N, C-alpha and C positions, 0 to 999 in steps of 0.2 A: 596640101590637100591630097596629094597623091599617095603619101605614106601614111594615111590614117587607116587604123585598123577596121576591119568589118565589125560592125554592131548589129545586134538583134534587139529591136525595141518591143517589149512584151506587155500587152495590157489585158488584164482580165476583167470582163465587163458582164454585167447582168442587168438586162433591161435599160441600156444606155443609148437607144436610138436617137434620142433627142440631143445628146451631147457630143457623140462620137464623130459626126461629120467635121465639126469645127476643130475638134482635137486632131483629126487626122490632117486637116488643112495645116494646123500649126506644125505638126511633125514633118510634113512635106516641105514646109518652108524653111527647115533648120539649114544651117550653114554646114552642111555635111553631104558629101557626094551620094547621090542616089544610088550608084553602083556599090557603095560601101555601106549601105544602110538597108535593113530589113525591118518591116513593121509588121508585128503578129498581133491580131486581136483574137482573143479567145472568148466566145460566147458561152457564159456559164449558165446553160438552160434558160436563156432569154425567151421571153414570150411577146416581146413588143416589136419584133422585126429588127433587131439589133444588127444582124448580118445583111439584111436587105438594105438597111441604111447606108452601108459601105459599097454597095454595087457600083456606084459611079466612080470609084477609085480604081476599078479594074485590078491590074496585077500589082499595083503600087502598094497593096495591102493583102496580106495573107490572113486568111480566117480559118478558125478552128472551132467546131461546133461541138460541144460536150454537154451532156445531161448535167443537171443542177448538181454540183458537187462541192461547192465551196471555192473561194479564192485560192487557196493553197494548191488544190488539186488542179485547177484551171491554169495557174502559173506553171505547174509541172508540164501540162499538156503543151503550153506554148514554148517551153524550153525544149521539149522534145522536137519540135518543128525548127527551132533555132540552128542557124548555120555560121552565126557570127563568132568571132573569138571573145567578144564581150556581150554580156546581156545587160540591157538596160531596162529596169523595171519602173512603170509609171501607172498612173490611173487615168481614167476618161475624164475626170473633173478638171484637173490642173492644165496649165499651159507652160511650155518651155520658153526661155530666151532663145533668140536665134543661134547663139554659139553654145547652148547648154550641154550638148552631147560632146562636142569637141572639148570643152573644158572638164567634162565629167570623165573622159578616158585619158586625158593628159597625164594624170598621176601614174597610170599603168606602165609608164616608161621605167619605173622603178620596179624590178621584178618582185620585190618583197611586198609589194601592195596586191592584196587580194580582192579588195573592194573599196568602192569610193561612193560617199553619200554627198548629194549636192546641197544647196540651200534652198528651202522653200520660204518664200517671202509672202506674208498675208497682207491683205489690203489695209489692215488695221496698223501696220508697222510704219514707224517713221523710217525714213532712208537717207543716208548721207554718202551712199555708194554711187559713184558716177555710173550712168548707164542704166540705173534702175528706174529712172522716170519713164523710159519707153515701155519698161515692163509694166507700170502702173497703168500706162494709157491702154496697154493691151488688155489688161485686167478690167479697166473701166468698160471698154468696148464689150468685152464678154459678159460682165455684170449686167450692162443694159439689156443684152440679148436674153440673159437669164431671167431679168425682171419680166420682160415682156412675155416670155414663155410661161412663167408663174401666173401672170395676170389672165393669159388665155386660157389656162387650165383652171382658172377659178379659185386658185389658192389664196389664203387670206394672210398676207405678209404686209410689212409695213415698208414704203419705199420713200427715198429722199426725193428732192426736186428733180433729179436726173433719172428717177425710175429705177435706182438701184436698192437692192434689199439693205435694210438697216439693221445692223447688229446691236442688240442691247448689252453685249458683254465684250465689245471690241477691245476696250482699253486693258482689261484684265487679260484677255487671251494674248494680246500683243506683247505685254510685259512678260507673261509666263514663256511665251515662245522665244523672245529675245534671250531670256535666261537659259532656257534649254539649249539654244545654238550656242551660247557662250560656253556652256559645259562641253558640248561636243567639240568645239575648237580646242579647249584645253586638253581633253582626252586625246584627241588625234595628235596633238603636238608632243605628248609624252608617251604615246604608244598607239592605241587603237581606240577609235569611239565605240560606244557599246551598242549601236544600233544605227539604223539608217532612216532617212526620211522616204517613207513609201511612194511619195510622189516623184522622186527622183534619186535612183541609186543604181550603181552597176557593179557586176562581179565578173571575174573570169569565168568563162563558161566551163572550162575544164575543172574547175574547183566547186562548181554548183552541186549541191546534193539535194536530191528530191525532197520536198517537204511532206511530213505527215498530212494527210487529208484534213485533220481536224485543226491544224495550226491557225491560230488566230492572228499572230503577228509576224508575218513573212519577214517584214523588215527589221525585226530583231534577231529571229532564229538564224536566219540565213548569215548575216554579219557575225554573229557570235560563234557559229560553226566554222567560219572562215579563220576567226581568232584562235579557236581551240585547236585548230589544225596548224597553227604556226604562222598564219598570214596577218597582215596588218590592214585594218579598214580606215581609211582617212575621211576628213571633212574638206571638201572643196568649196571655198568661199567665192568661186567664180562661175560655178554651174548653177543657174538660177532656174526655179520653177515658181509659179505665181498661183496663189488661191484665194479664197474668201474666208474670212473668220465665220465661225459658227453663228447662226442667226440669234439664238437666244441660250440661256442657261439650260435648258432642257436638251438641247442638241448637243451642247458642250458636255453635259453629263453622261449622255450616252457614249459619246466617244470616249470619255475618260473611263468609265466602266469597263469598255472593250479593251482599252489599253492596259488597266490594271488586271483584268482577268487573262489577258494575254501574257502579261509578265509572270504571273502565278503558274500558268500553264506551261511556259518554258522551262521552269524549274523541273517539271516532270519529264518533259521531253528531253532536256539535256542536264541531268544532274551533274555532270562534270564541272558545270559553272560554279557549283558550290565548293569545289575542292582547290584550295590555294595554290598548290604546286602544279596542278593540271591547267587551271585557268590562268593565263599570263596577265590578265587584267583583273585578277581577283579583287583587289582593293577598290578599284573603280566601280567594279560591278556590285560589290556589297554595299558601297556608299550610295551610288546612283540609283540602282534598281531595287535591291533588297531593303535598303534604308527607306525608300519612299513607300513601300508597302507597310512598313512598320510606323509611320508617321502618326496615323490616327491614334493608335494605341499609345504612342509616346506622349501625345498631346494630352489624351485623357489621363494618363498617370501623372503628367506634370500639374495638371489642373487639381486633381485629387490631392497630391502631396501639398500644393500651394494652399489649399483650402484648410488641411489638417494643420499646417504650420503657420498660418497667417498671423495668429495671436502671440506668437513667440518671437518674432523679429521684423522690423520694418521691411527689410529686403523681401521676405515671403508675402508681405502684404502688398507690396509694389508689384510683385509678380502676379499675384491673384488679380489685382486691378487691371494689369495689362492684358492678362489672358481673357478676362471678362470682356474688356473692352473690344478685343479682337473677335470674340464669339459674337458680340453684339453688332459690330460692323458688318461681319459676315452675313448675319441675319437680316441686317437692313438692306444690304445689297441684294439679298434674295428676294425681299419684299418688293424692292424698287422694281426688280425685273419682271416679277409676277405682275405688278400693277402695269408696267409698260405693255407686256404682252396682252393683258387683259384690255386695256384701252385700244390696242391695235386691232384686236379681234372685233370688239364693238364698233370702231370706226370703219373697218373693212366690211362689216355686214350691211352698212349702208350704201345702196347703190349710188347715191349721189356723190358721196366721198370717193368711191371708187371711179366713177366717171371723171370726176374733177382730176384725180390723180393721172389716169390715162391721158387726159387731155394736156396735162403740164409736164409729162414725161419727155 
């Protein structure tokens, strides 16, 4: 414990007065020496008393108040205050496992490592890793608190018997996220992962480059700049953060639109990523990031070609049938989510139903 490096944990927050106290309690409970840990919260133009909500923590939390300027500029302001050898970035929403920061900085013992991303576990994921059960219990407590807050504020969400918010797309999100993390593990094993999890990642402070204010995805641009400059960014399967899945398809769609827009933006901010001999992970980047942007057009081209060739050979007919079935399944899933959300809204509009839910929570 005595030899642990000094870290600066940076959170950019806007109107997070309700969440931050529990988040700071979580960070103060980390298995990391208080004299080796600096917690910085940047209020990005908050109007809900975000900084006032942190007053009870005294000198344990350093605060920075900036006009509304966006997350990237807020992170730059937090880094300017940082004194740690390593920067740990996270958000107000998630929670860390007790040993998360120790595990996150452990790979930096290798001087070639410039950045480390931890593993974000969603509540909808199955788990076979020892020790994650405690993390699920922490998530359950936090979700119960979040549900109670939602009810107090009059928001119309669906809750299970424990009072937790029910996600209508949990299975799909969990499957996608497990696949995404598998890619990151494999990329890390052969070189560098192509991005980090915004909920939990760390970089060497000496290598951090201030982000353009318009940056959408700091957790992709920062790691890729480290890679372009000759460093490695690796995936740690021992540093855990915990979060909840999106409540419904609309919420997940907003998240994905933001992610895709951010990936397009990065090509303009760092065009070097497109140059094979400049980007050391060009093949992975072209497949994982650029290829993903081209998927809709590729699917449309495949469907058009199958439709045109269906009468010429059984293979094309089967391909057309499979593609049509896939589209219908997707449409059916969207319809089910719409119906579930509609029923939830109607049920929540009934005072009797809401009262019964609160009583049973």
